[in-house]
Backbone as numpy.savetxt, mean C-alpha at the origin, in Angstrom:
# Nx Ny Nz CAx CAy CAz Cx Cy Cz
-12.38 -22.08 -8.95 -13.23 -20.88 -8.95 -12.35 -19.64 -8.95
-12.77 -18.65 -9.70 -12.01 -17.40 -9.75 -12.62 -16.40 -8.77
-12.47 -16.73 -7.49 -12.95 -15.85 -6.44 -11.76 -15.18 -5.77
-11.84 -13.87 -5.61 -10.77 -13.11 -4.95 -11.38 -12.24 -3.87
-10.81 -12.30 -2.69 -11.22 -11.45 -1.58 -10.19 -10.34 -1.42
-10.65 -9.09 -1.37 -9.76 -7.94 -1.22 -10.08 -7.28 0.11
-9.15 -7.36 1.06 -9.34 -6.63 2.31 -8.84 -5.20 2.10
-9.54 -4.26 2.71 -9.21 -2.86 2.46 -9.63 -2.42 1.07
-10.62 -3.10 0.50 -11.01 -2.85 -0.89 -11.84 -1.60 -1.11
-12.13 -0.86 -0.03 -12.77 0.45 -0.18 -11.74 1.57 0.00
-10.49 1.18 0.16 -9.43 2.16 0.37 -8.72 2.53 -0.92
-7.65 3.24 -0.77 -6.91 3.81 -1.90 -6.42 2.72 -2.86
-5.48 1.90 -2.43 -4.93 0.88 -3.33 -5.92 -0.26 -3.52
-6.55 -0.69 -2.44 -7.44 -1.84 -2.50 -8.59 -1.68 -3.47
-9.15 -0.49 -3.55 -10.28 -0.29 -4.48 -9.82 -0.40 -5.92
-8.62 0.06 -6.22 -8.07 -0.08 -7.57 -7.80 -1.55 -7.90
-7.30 -2.32 -6.91 -7.06 -3.74 -7.11 -8.37 -4.47 -7.35
-9.39 -4.19 -6.53 -10.69 -4.84 -6.68 -11.30 -4.53 -8.05
-11.15 -3.31 -8.49 -11.68 -2.90 -9.79 -10.99 -3.67 -10.93
-9.67 -3.78 -10.85 -8.91 -4.48 -11.90 -9.23 -5.97 -11.91
-9.42 -6.56 -10.75 -9.77 -7.98 -10.69 -11.13 -8.22 -11.34
-12.09 -7.35 -11.06 -13.41 -7.49 -11.68 -13.33 -7.38 -13.19
-12.52 -6.44 -13.67 -12.36 -6.27 -15.11 -11.67 -7.48 -15.75
-10.88 -8.20 -14.95 -10.19 -9.40 -15.45 -11.04 -10.66 -15.33
-12.29 -10.50 -14.88 -13.20 -11.63 -14.85 -13.28 -12.38 -13.54
-12.70 -11.82 -12.49 -12.77 -12.47 -11.18 -14.06 -12.09 -10.46
-14.56 -13.01 -9.66 -15.66 -12.75 -8.74 -15.02 -12.16 -7.49
-15.36 -10.90 -7.17 -14.64 -10.16 -6.14 -15.53 -9.87 -4.93
-14.98 -10.10 -3.75 -15.60 -9.65 -2.51 -14.66 -8.68 -1.82
-15.21 -7.64 -1.24 -14.44 -6.62 -0.55 -14.81 -6.62 0.92
-13.79 -6.64 1.78 -13.97 -6.48 3.21 -13.30 -5.18 3.62
-14.07 -4.29 4.24 -13.51 -2.99 4.65 -14.43 -2.40 5.71
-13.87 -1.99 6.84 -14.70 -1.40 7.90 -14.97 0.08 7.71
-14.46 0.65 6.61 -14.70 2.05 6.23 -14.14 3.04 7.25
-13.14 2.61 8.02 -12.51 3.55 8.96 -11.75 4.63 8.20
-11.16 4.25 7.07 -10.53 5.24 6.18 -10.99 5.08 4.75
-11.55 3.93 4.40 -12.05 3.71 3.04 -13.39 4.40 2.80
-13.81 4.41 1.56 -15.06 5.05 1.19 -15.91 4.07 0.39
-17.17 3.96 0.76 -18.07 2.99 0.14 -18.15 3.18 -1.37
-18.11 4.45 -1.81 -18.25 4.71 -3.24 -17.04 4.25 -4.06
-15.95 3.92 -3.39 -14.78 3.41 -4.11 -14.89 1.92 -4.43
-15.80 1.22 -3.77 -15.96 -0.22 -4.02 -16.59 -0.41 -5.40
-16.00 -1.23 -6.27 -16.57 -1.43 -7.60 -18.00 -1.97 -7.52
-18.90 -1.51 -8.39 -20.30 -1.93 -8.33 -20.48 -3.44 -8.43
-19.60 -4.12 -9.17 -19.76 -5.55 -9.38 -19.25 -6.38 -8.20
-18.56 -5.75 -7.25 -18.00 -6.48 -6.12 -19.02 -6.63 -4.99
-18.97 -7.76 -4.30 -19.77 -7.93 -3.09 -19.05 -7.20 -1.95
-19.80 -6.46 -1.17 -19.18 -5.63 -0.13 -19.63 -6.09 1.25
-18.64 -6.23 2.14 -18.90 -6.63 3.52 -18.21 -5.62 4.45
-18.98 -4.84 5.21 -18.39 -3.79 6.06 -17.85 -4.34 7.37
-16.94 -5.29 7.28 -16.43 -5.97 8.47 -15.04 -5.47 8.84
-14.76 -5.48 10.12 -13.41 -5.27 10.62 -12.64 -6.58 10.46
-11.39 -6.50 10.03 -10.63 -7.73 9.78 -10.34 -8.51 11.06
-10.50 -7.89 12.21 -10.30 -8.58 13.48 -11.55 -9.34 13.92
-12.65 -9.17 13.21 -13.95 -9.67 13.67 -14.20 -11.12 13.30
-15.14 -11.73 14.04 -15.60 -13.07 13.70 -16.31 -13.07 12.35
-17.00 -11.97 12.03 -17.68 -11.87 10.74 -16.69 -12.03 9.59
-15.55 -11.34 9.68 -14.55 -11.44 8.62 -13.97 -12.85 8.56
-13.69 -13.41 9.72 -13.17 -14.78 9.79 -14.13 -15.76 9.13
-15.41 -15.65 9.49 -16.41 -16.58 8.96 -16.62 -16.39 7.46
-16.54 -15.16 7.00 -16.71 -14.91 5.56 -15.64 -15.64 4.76
-14.40 -15.56 5.19 -13.32 -16.24 4.48 -13.57 -17.75 4.43
-13.99 -18.31 5.55 -14.22 -19.76 5.60 -15.40 -20.18 4.74
-16.43 -19.36 4.71 -17.66 -19.77 4.03 -17.65 -19.40 2.55
-17.10 -18.25 2.22 -17.09 -17.82 0.80 -15.99 -18.53 0.02
-14.92 -18.93 0.73 -13.84 -19.75 0.18 -13.22 -19.14 -1.08
-12.61 -17.96 -0.94 -11.92 -17.38 -2.09 -10.69 -18.20 -2.46
-10.34 -18.15 -3.73 -9.12 -18.81 -4.17 -7.89 -18.00 -3.78
-8.02 -16.68 -3.86 -6.90 -15.77 -3.57 -7.39 -14.67 -2.64
-6.55 -14.31 -1.67 -6.82 -13.16 -0.82 -5.78 -12.09 -1.09
-6.24 -10.88 -1.39 -5.36 -9.72 -1.49 -5.52 -8.94 -0.19
-4.49 -8.95 0.62 -4.60 -8.38 1.97 -3.97 -6.99 2.00
-4.84 -5.99 1.88 -4.39 -4.59 1.88 -4.90 -3.79 3.08
-5.85 -4.32 3.83 -6.36 -3.61 5.00 -5.24 -3.44 6.02
-5.12 -2.22 6.56 -4.02 -1.97 7.50 -4.22 -0.64 8.21
-3.57 -0.54 9.36 -3.29 0.75 9.97 -2.02 1.21 9.29
-2.06 2.33 8.53 -0.97 2.60 7.62 -0.14 3.83 7.96
-0.35 4.40 9.14 0.42 5.58 9.52 1.61 5.20 10.39
2.80 5.53 9.92 4.00 5.29 10.71 3.93 6.07 12.01
3.49 7.32 11.95 3.44 8.16 13.16 2.46 7.60 14.19
1.30 7.10 13.72 0.34 6.49 14.65 0.96 5.28 15.32
1.72 4.49 14.54 2.34 3.29 15.10 3.36 3.65 16.18
4.04 4.76 16.01 5.02 5.21 17.00 4.32 5.67 18.27
3.20 6.38 18.08 2.44 6.88 19.22 1.72 5.78 19.97
1.20 4.79 19.22 0.39 3.74 19.83 0.75 2.38 19.22
1.88 1.80 19.61 2.31 0.53 19.04 1.31 -0.60 19.28
0.61 -0.58 20.40 -0.35 -1.63 20.69 -1.49 -1.62 19.68
-2.02 -0.45 19.40 -3.09 -0.33 18.41 -2.61 -0.81 17.05
-1.40 -0.42 16.68 -0.85 -0.84 15.39 -0.75 -2.36 15.31
-0.28 -2.99 16.38 -0.14 -4.44 16.39 -1.50 -5.14 16.34
-2.47 -4.58 17.02 -3.81 -5.17 16.99 -4.38 -5.16 15.57
-4.20 -4.05 14.89 -4.75 -3.93 13.54 -3.93 -4.74 12.53
-2.62 -4.55 12.55 -1.78 -5.08 11.47 -1.29 -6.50 11.69
-1.18 -6.92 12.94 -0.75 -8.30 13.20 -1.94 -9.19 13.55
-2.68 -8.83 14.60 -3.79 -9.69 15.02 -4.91 -9.73 13.98
-5.17 -8.61 13.32 -6.17 -8.61 12.26 -5.77 -9.53 11.13
-4.49 -9.51 10.77 -4.00 -10.40 9.72 -4.12 -11.85 10.12
-3.75 -12.18 11.36 -3.81 -13.56 11.81 -5.25 -14.08 11.83
-6.20 -13.23 12.16 -7.60 -13.63 12.13 -8.00 -14.10 10.73
-7.53 -13.37 9.72 -7.82 -13.75 8.33 -7.05 -15.00 7.91
-5.79 -15.08 8.32 -4.95 -16.21 7.89 -5.44 -17.52 8.49
-5.92 -17.48 9.74 -6.46 -18.68 10.35 -7.69 -19.16 9.57
-8.52 -18.21 9.15 -9.68 -18.59 8.35 -9.25 -19.11 6.99
-8.22 -18.51 6.41 -7.73 -18.94 5.10 -7.23 -20.38 5.16
-6.65 -20.77 6.29 -6.10 -22.11 6.42 -7.17 -23.18 6.32
-8.38 -22.84 6.72 -9.48 -23.82 6.65 -10.52 -23.45 5.60
-10.25 -22.38 4.86 -11.23 -21.90 3.90 -10.85 -22.10 2.45
-9.84 -22.91 2.20 -9.49 -23.24 0.82 -8.71 -22.17 0.08
-8.18 -21.19 0.78 -7.40 -20.13 0.12 -6.08 -20.71 -0.37
-5.77 -20.48 -1.64 -4.55 -21.03 -2.22 -3.38 -20.05 -2.16
-3.68 -18.76 -2.20 -2.62 -17.75 -2.27 -3.05 -16.50 -1.52
-2.08 -15.87 -0.85 -2.30 -14.57 -0.21 -1.28 -13.59 -0.77
-1.77 -12.51 -1.36 -0.92 -11.42 -1.84 -1.01 -10.31 -0.80
0.10 -10.02 -0.18 0.14 -9.13 0.98 0.80 -7.80 0.64
0.13 -6.71 0.99 0.69 -5.38 0.79 1.61 -5.06 1.96
2.89 -5.37 1.79 3.89 -5.08 2.81 4.49 -3.69 2.53
5.56 -3.37 3.22 6.19 -2.06 3.05 7.64 -2.21 2.61
8.05 -1.37 1.69 9.46 -1.29 1.32 10.10 -0.10 1.99
9.38 1.01 2.01 9.93 2.24 2.56 10.27 2.14 4.03
9.50 1.37 4.80 9.73 1.27 6.24 10.40 -0.04 6.63
10.87 -0.81 5.65 11.39 -2.15 5.95 12.89 -2.17 6.18
13.67 -1.39 5.42 15.11 -1.60 5.39 15.90 -0.67 6.30
15.33 0.48 6.64 16.02 1.39 7.56 17.07 2.25 6.88
17.58 3.22 7.61 18.54 4.18 7.06 19.90 3.57 6.75
20.21 2.44 7.37 21.54 1.84 7.16 21.64 1.12 5.83
20.53 0.81 5.19 20.54 0.05 3.94 21.03 0.92 2.79
21.67 0.31 1.79 22.04 1.08 0.60 20.80 1.53 -0.16
20.97 2.58 -0.94 19.86 3.12 -1.73 20.21 3.01 -3.21
19.39 2.33 -4.03 18.14 1.65 -3.65 18.40 0.32 -2.95
17.46 -0.07 -2.08 17.61 -1.29 -1.28 17.05 -2.49 -2.03
17.76 -3.61 -1.92 17.28 -4.87 -2.50 16.60 -5.71 -1.43
15.84 -6.70 -1.88 15.16 -7.61 -0.96 16.14 -8.42 -0.13
17.37 -8.57 -0.62 18.37 -9.34 0.10 19.00 -8.57 1.26
18.73 -7.28 1.35 19.22 -6.50 2.49 18.52 -6.94 3.77
19.22 -6.88 4.90 18.56 -7.23 6.16 17.38 -6.30 6.42
16.27 -6.88 6.85 15.12 -6.08 7.23 15.40 -5.47 8.59
15.44 -4.15 8.66 15.72 -3.45 9.91 14.72 -2.32 10.12
13.43 -2.66 10.22 12.42 -1.62 10.40 12.62 -0.89 11.72
12.43 0.42 11.69 12.68 1.24 12.87 11.39 1.75 13.50
10.24 1.45 12.91 8.96 1.88 13.46 8.11 0.65 13.75
7.17 0.74 14.70 6.26 -0.38 14.93 5.49 -0.78 13.68
5.18 0.18 12.82 4.50 -0.14 11.56 5.34 -1.10 10.71
6.61 -0.78 10.51 7.49 -1.64 9.74 7.72 -2.98 10.42
7.82 -2.97 11.74 8.01 -4.21 12.50 6.80 -5.12 12.31
5.60 -4.54 12.35 4.37 -5.32 12.18 4.30 -5.93 10.78
4.66 -5.16 9.77 4.64 -5.68 8.40 5.62 -6.85 8.25
6.79 -6.73 8.85 7.76 -7.81 8.79 7.23 -9.04 9.53
6.58 -8.82 10.67 6.00 -9.94 11.41 4.97 -10.68 10.58
4.13 -9.93 9.86 3.11 -10.57 9.03 3.77 -11.37 7.91
4.82 -10.85 7.32 5.56 -11.63 6.31 6.04 -12.95 6.90
6.55 -12.91 8.13 7.05 -14.13 8.77 5.90 -15.10 9.06
4.77 -14.58 9.50 3.61 -15.44 9.73 3.16 -16.09 8.43
3.22 -15.37 7.35 2.82 -15.95 6.06 3.70 -17.14 5.69
4.97 -17.07 6.03 5.85 -18.22 5.78 5.41 -19.43 6.61
4.96 -19.16 7.84 4.43 -20.24 8.67 3.21 -20.88 8.02
2.28 -20.07 7.53 1.07 -20.61 6.91 1.38 -21.33 5.59
2.44 -20.91 4.94 2.88 -21.62 3.74 3.40 -23.01 4.10
4.22 -23.07 5.12 4.82 -24.34 5.53 3.77 -25.29 6.12
2.86 -24.76 6.93 1.91 -25.61 7.63 0.69 -25.97 6.80
0.25 -25.04 5.94 -1.02 -25.23 5.25 -0.93 -25.15 3.72
0.25 -24.85 3.20 0.43 -24.83 1.76 -0.09 -23.59 1.06
-0.48 -22.55 1.82 -0.93 -21.31 1.21 0.29 -20.58 0.64
0.23 -20.21 -0.63 1.37 -19.54 -1.27 1.34 -18.05 -0.92
2.38 -17.53 -0.23 2.39 -16.11 0.10 3.26 -15.31 -0.87
2.75 -14.17 -1.28 3.55 -13.23 -2.05 3.46 -11.88 -1.34
4.59 -11.40 -0.86 4.65 -10.11 -0.18 5.18 -9.06 -1.15
4.39 -8.05 -1.38 4.81 -6.93 -2.23 5.24 -5.79 -1.31
6.53 -5.54 -1.29 7.07 -4.46 -0.45 6.96 -3.15 -1.22
5.91 -2.42 -0.91 5.56 -1.25 -1.70 6.38 -0.04 -1.31
6.75 0.74 -2.32 7.35 2.05 -2.09 6.23 3.02 -1.72
6.40 4.29 -1.95 5.40 5.30 -1.60 4.39 5.42 -2.73
3.25 4.80 -2.55 2.23 4.73 -3.59 1.41 6.02 -3.57
1.11 6.55 -4.75 0.29 7.75 -4.85 -0.64 7.61 -6.05
-1.67 8.45 -6.10 -2.57 8.42 -7.23 -3.99 8.79 -6.83
-4.94 8.68 -7.76 -6.34 8.98 -7.47 -6.87 8.13 -6.31
-7.75 8.72 -5.50 -8.39 8.12 -4.32 -7.49 8.09 -3.11
-6.29 8.65 -3.21 -5.40 8.64 -2.06 -5.91 9.61 -1.00
-5.69 9.23 0.27 -5.93 10.18 1.35 -4.60 10.60 1.96
-4.66 11.43 2.95 -3.43 11.99 3.50 -2.78 11.16 4.57
-3.25 9.93 4.79 -2.65 9.08 5.81 -1.47 8.31 5.23
-0.57 7.88 6.09 0.54 7.06 5.64 1.69 7.89 5.08
2.78 7.22 4.80 4.00 7.88 4.37 3.86 8.58 3.02
3.12 7.98 2.10 2.99 8.57 0.77 1.92 9.64 0.71
1.24 9.87 1.84 0.12 10.80 1.85 0.49 12.23 1.54
1.80 12.52 1.48 2.22 13.89 1.21 1.68 14.38 -0.13
1.57 13.52 -1.12 1.05 13.94 -2.43 -0.39 14.40 -2.28
-1.22 13.60 -1.61 -2.62 13.96 -1.42 -2.75 15.22 -0.57
-1.94 15.31 0.48 -2.01 16.49 1.36 -1.67 17.76 0.59
-0.58 17.72 -0.17 -0.19 18.91 -0.93 -1.26 19.31 -1.94
-1.80 18.32 -2.67 -2.80 18.65 -3.70 -4.04 19.26 -3.06
-4.52 18.67 -1.98 -5.73 19.20 -1.33 -5.50 20.62 -0.82
-4.32 20.85 -0.26 -4.01 22.21 0.22 -3.95 23.20 -0.94
-3.24 22.84 -1.98 -3.12 23.74 -3.14 -4.49 24.06 -3.74
-5.29 23.01 -3.97 -6.59 23.24 -4.61 -7.54 24.01 -3.72
-7.33 23.92 -2.40 -8.16 24.68 -1.47 -7.64 26.08 -1.18
-6.52 26.44 -1.81 -5.94 27.76 -1.60 -5.23 27.91 -0.27
-4.84 26.78 0.34 -4.18 26.80 1.64 -2.69 26.47 1.48
-1.90 26.96 2.42 -0.46 26.78 2.36 -0.04 25.39 2.85
0.53 24.54 1.98 1.08 23.27 2.46 2.40 23.53 3.19
2.69 22.70 4.17 3.94 22.81 4.90 4.82 21.59 4.61
6.07 21.85 4.34 7.06 20.80 4.14 7.71 20.53 5.49
7.79 19.26 5.88 8.45 18.90 7.13 9.96 19.01 6.97
10.58 19.86 7.76 12.03 20.02 7.69 12.47 20.72 6.41
13.65 20.35 5.92 14.20 21.03 4.75 13.63 20.55 3.42
12.88 19.43 3.45 12.27 18.91 2.23 13.22 18.11 1.36
14.44 17.89 1.81 15.41 17.15 1.00 15.42 15.66 1.33
14.57 15.23 2.25 14.41 13.80 2.49 13.79 13.16 1.24
14.25 11.98 0.90 13.84 11.36 -0.37 12.94 10.14 -0.13
12.07 9.90 -1.12 11.21 8.73 -1.14 11.14 8.22 -2.58
10.66 7.00 -2.71 10.48 6.35 -4.01 8.97 6.35 -4.28
8.52 7.20 -5.19 7.08 7.36 -5.46 6.68 6.52 -6.66
5.70 5.63 -6.46 5.22 4.75 -7.52 3.72 4.94 -7.69
3.27 5.01 -8.94 1.87 5.30 -9.24 1.00 4.08 -8.96
-0.20 4.32 -8.48 -1.08 3.23 -8.04 -1.39 2.25 -9.17
-1.52 2.73 -10.39 -1.81 1.85 -11.52 -0.70 0.81 -11.71
0.54 1.21 -11.48 1.65 0.26 -11.58 1.62 -0.75 -10.45
1.20 -0.32 -9.27 1.09 -1.24 -8.13 -0.01 -2.27 -8.37
-1.11 -1.84 -8.95 -2.20 -2.76 -9.30 -1.68 -3.82 -10.27
-0.90 -3.41 -11.25 -0.34 -4.37 -12.21 0.51 -5.43 -11.51
1.27 -5.01 -10.50 2.09 -5.98 -9.76 1.21 -6.98 -9.02
0.11 -6.52 -8.44 -0.81 -7.42 -7.74 -1.39 -8.46 -8.68
-1.77 -8.04 -9.88 -2.36 -9.00 -10.82 -1.32 -9.97 -11.37
-0.10 -9.50 -11.57 0.96 -10.41 -12.02 1.28 -11.46 -10.96
1.08 -11.10 -9.69 1.33 -12.05 -8.62 0.41 -13.26 -8.70
-0.73 -13.11 -9.35 -1.66 -14.23 -9.51 -1.01 -15.40 -10.25
-0.15 -15.10 -11.18 0.44 -16.14 -12.03 1.78 -16.66 -11.53
2.29 -16.06 -10.45 3.58 -16.53 -9.93 3.33 -17.71 -9.00
3.90 -18.88 -9.27 3.48 -20.10 -8.58 4.12 -20.34 -7.22
5.16 -19.60 -6.89 5.90 -19.89 -5.67 5.78 -18.75 -4.67
6.21 -19.03 -3.43 6.29 -17.97 -2.43 7.33 -16.96 -2.88
7.10 -15.69 -2.58 8.05 -14.67 -3.00 7.86 -13.35 -2.28
8.92 -12.57 -2.28 8.92 -11.23 -1.69 9.52 -10.29 -2.73
8.80 -9.23 -3.07 9.20 -8.37 -4.17 9.07 -6.89 -3.80
10.13 -6.15 -4.05 10.04 -4.69 -3.98 9.22 -4.18 -5.16
8.34 -3.21 -4.89 7.54 -2.59 -5.94 7.69 -1.08 -5.82
8.54 -0.53 -6.67 8.81 0.91 -6.67 9.41 1.29 -8.00
10.16 2.36 -8.01 10.77 2.82 -9.26 12.30 2.77 -9.22
12.87 2.61 -8.04 14.31 2.64 -7.90 14.90 4.03 -7.89
14.02 5.06 -7.94 14.48 6.44 -8.03 14.12 7.22 -6.76
15.07 8.00 -6.29 14.81 8.88 -5.15 14.25 10.22 -5.65
13.24 10.71 -4.98 12.71 12.05 -5.27 12.51 12.75 -3.94
13.05 13.95 -3.81 12.88 14.63 -2.53 11.53 15.36 -2.46
11.12 15.65 -1.25 9.78 16.21 -1.00 9.66 17.61 -1.59
10.73 18.37 -1.61 10.69 19.71 -2.20 10.36 19.63 -3.69
10.93 18.65 -4.37 10.64 18.45 -5.79 9.16 18.13 -6.00
8.61 17.26 -5.15 7.18 16.94 -5.22 6.35 18.21 -5.03
6.74 19.02 -4.07 6.02 20.26 -3.80 5.99 21.16 -5.04
7.15 21.39 -5.61 7.25 22.32 -6.74 6.50 21.80 -7.96
6.55 20.48 -8.18 5.84 19.90 -9.32 4.33 20.04 -9.14
3.84 19.79 -7.93 2.41 19.90 -7.67 1.96 21.36 -7.67
2.82 22.25 -7.21 2.50 23.67 -7.29 2.27 24.09 -8.74
3.14 23.59 -9.62 3.00 23.92 -11.04 1.71 23.32 -11.62
1.43 22.06 -11.34 0.26 21.39 -11.93 -1.06 21.96 -11.40
-1.05 22.44 -10.18 -2.28 23.03 -9.63 -2.40 24.51 -9.93
-1.32 25.12 -10.44 -1.34 26.55 -10.72 -1.39 27.41 -9.48
-0.86 26.88 -8.39 -0.91 27.62 -7.12 0.20 28.66 -7.05
-0.09 29.84 -6.46 0.96 30.85 -6.26 1.76 30.63 -4.97
1.40 29.61 -4.21 1.99 29.42 -2.88 3.31 28.68 -2.96
4.38 29.39 -2.71 5.71 28.79 -2.75 5.98 27.95 -1.52
7.14 27.29 -1.50 7.47 26.38 -0.39 7.49 27.09 0.97
6.92 26.43 1.95 6.97 26.87 3.34 7.33 25.66 4.19
8.17 25.87 5.18 8.72 24.75 5.93 8.27 24.78 7.38
7.96 23.59 7.90 7.66 23.41 9.30 8.75 22.57 9.95
8.56 22.19 11.21 9.58 21.37 11.88 9.69 20.00 11.26
10.87 19.43 11.31 11.08 18.07 10.82 10.40 17.08 11.76
9.98 15.94 11.21 9.41 14.87 12.04 10.54 14.16 12.77
10.42 14.00 14.08 11.48 13.29 14.82 11.67 11.87 14.30
12.93 11.51 14.04 13.24 10.15 13.63 12.87 9.79 12.21
12.50 10.78 11.39 12.08 10.47 10.03 13.25 9.94 9.21
12.99 8.90 8.44 14.01 8.32 7.57 14.44 9.35 6.54
15.75 9.44 6.29 16.27 10.48 5.42 16.17 10.12 3.94
16.51 8.87 3.61 16.52 8.46 2.20 15.82 7.11 2.05
15.16 6.94 0.92 14.51 5.66 0.64 14.26 5.49 -0.85
14.63 4.33 -1.37 14.28 3.92 -2.73 14.48 2.42 -2.79
13.74 1.77 -3.70 13.74 0.32 -3.78 14.29 -0.18 -5.10
15.17 -1.16 -5.03 15.64 -1.87 -6.22 14.58 -2.91 -6.58
14.07 -2.86 -7.80 12.95 -3.72 -8.20 13.31 -4.71 -9.30
14.58 -5.04 -9.42 15.01 -5.97 -10.47 14.38 -7.34 -10.30
14.22 -7.79 -9.06 13.64 -9.12 -8.85 12.21 -9.19 -9.40
11.42 -8.14 -9.17 10.06 -8.12 -9.70 10.05 -8.16 -11.22
11.04 -7.51 -11.83 11.14 -7.54 -13.28 11.50 -8.91 -13.80
12.44 -9.56 -13.13 12.93 -10.86 -13.60 11.92 -11.98 -13.37
11.22 -11.97 -12.23 10.36 -13.09 -11.86 8.88 -12.84 -12.10
8.43 -11.62 -11.94 7.01 -11.32 -12.17 6.77 -10.73 -13.55
7.84 -10.25 -14.19 7.65 -9.54 -15.46 7.07 -8.16 -15.26
7.35 -7.57 -14.10 6.78 -6.26 -13.76 7.82 -5.16 -13.83
7.40 -4.01 -14.27 8.21 -2.80 -14.13 7.28 -1.60 -14.12
7.68 -0.52 -13.47 6.84 0.68 -13.46 6.76 1.28 -14.85
5.57 1.71 -15.23 5.35 2.24 -16.57 5.24 3.76 -16.60
4.68 4.33 -15.56 4.34 5.75 -15.60 5.43 6.60 -14.95
5.82 7.66 -15.62 6.79 8.58 -15.04 6.15 9.34 -13.88
6.99 9.84 -12.99 6.49 10.61 -11.86 5.72 11.84 -12.34
6.24 12.52 -13.33 5.59 13.73 -13.83 4.18 13.43 -14.34
4.05 12.37 -15.14 2.74 12.04 -15.67 1.80 11.55 -14.57
2.35 10.78 -13.64 1.53 10.28 -12.54 1.00 11.40 -11.67
1.83 12.37 -11.35 1.38 13.51 -10.54 0.34 14.33 -11.29
0.55 14.50 -12.60 -0.41 15.27 -13.40 -1.77 14.56 -13.41
-1.76 13.24 -13.56 -3.03 12.48 -13.54 -3.70 12.58 -12.17
-2.90 12.55 -11.13 -3.46 12.60 -9.78 -4.11 13.95 -9.51
-3.46 15.01 -9.92 -4.05 16.35 -9.76 -5.36 16.45 -10.53
-5.38 15.92 -11.75 -6.61 15.96 -12.56 -7.73 15.21 -11.86
-7.43 14.05 -11.26 -8.45 13.26 -10.56 -8.98 14.01 -9.34
-8.10 14.68 -8.61 -8.54 15.44 -7.45 -9.41 16.63 -7.89
-9.07 17.25 -8.97 -9.90 18.36 -9.49 -11.31 17.88 -9.82
-11.40 16.65 -10.34 -12.70 16.11 -10.76 -13.45 15.46 -9.61
-12.86 15.49 -8.43 -13.53 14.89 -7.28 -13.32 13.41 -7.17
-12.35 12.87 -7.92 -12.10 11.44 -7.89 -11.06 11.03 -6.89
-10.79 11.87 -5.90 -9.79 11.56 -4.90 -10.36 10.71 -3.79
């Protein structure tokens, strides 16, 4: 059966994944408690269940609906929230995941595609761009939780034969993005510019991130369907872009007169980040297609049209 369950499917990345799966002929169910997702983002053809992933309802749905593949994107996605409240982060990102995985073990799930993190996985000591072979040295509870879930997936692979594929995502941006999480700076800047308000850059703005367009991330998720073995893949562009550059590009695309303004730096913020994605190219046949300039332009257009 071509059944796919998408957790977090009313959210930014998850809704795009659910939409693409439906277009590819899959029977799609979406689980999302709408804490940050939006009901209108769920594709019309998908079955929608407003469940929390920690709940018995979500557990029972997996066992009874028996999807062939689970795309696990539901998460507490703010690094800063995880630092402030590590217990809450662990409850959402670790215990919520285990609730689903236990159900998957008895619900006939063959594969789990997990939205892990690349930006928060390797730490400042890793070379840039970082490869999957670098030691995982997450410095935030968010990154630690994502690594823990990757390790649990290996357990479920060994014990129950569920094939895990962890996609270590760079800073994803695009239509439907909100301002939460590490990549939220794009959405925050656009909303401020379009509202005529002054965006603030944290610190000097020279901290770098690897920005990858959501459409390219969706392509990686779908390619994971055909990969037969367990795997861990960086999904990014391999290119560093500093926050000041993002600001100036978005200022131009929005036509805003508001030049750069700086606020205090975030304590402990990672200085540089980019991901080496050669493994995804060699084994999944994936590579990023959209340039940063075109991706930002498309994102601004979507926000103007209310598609954010």
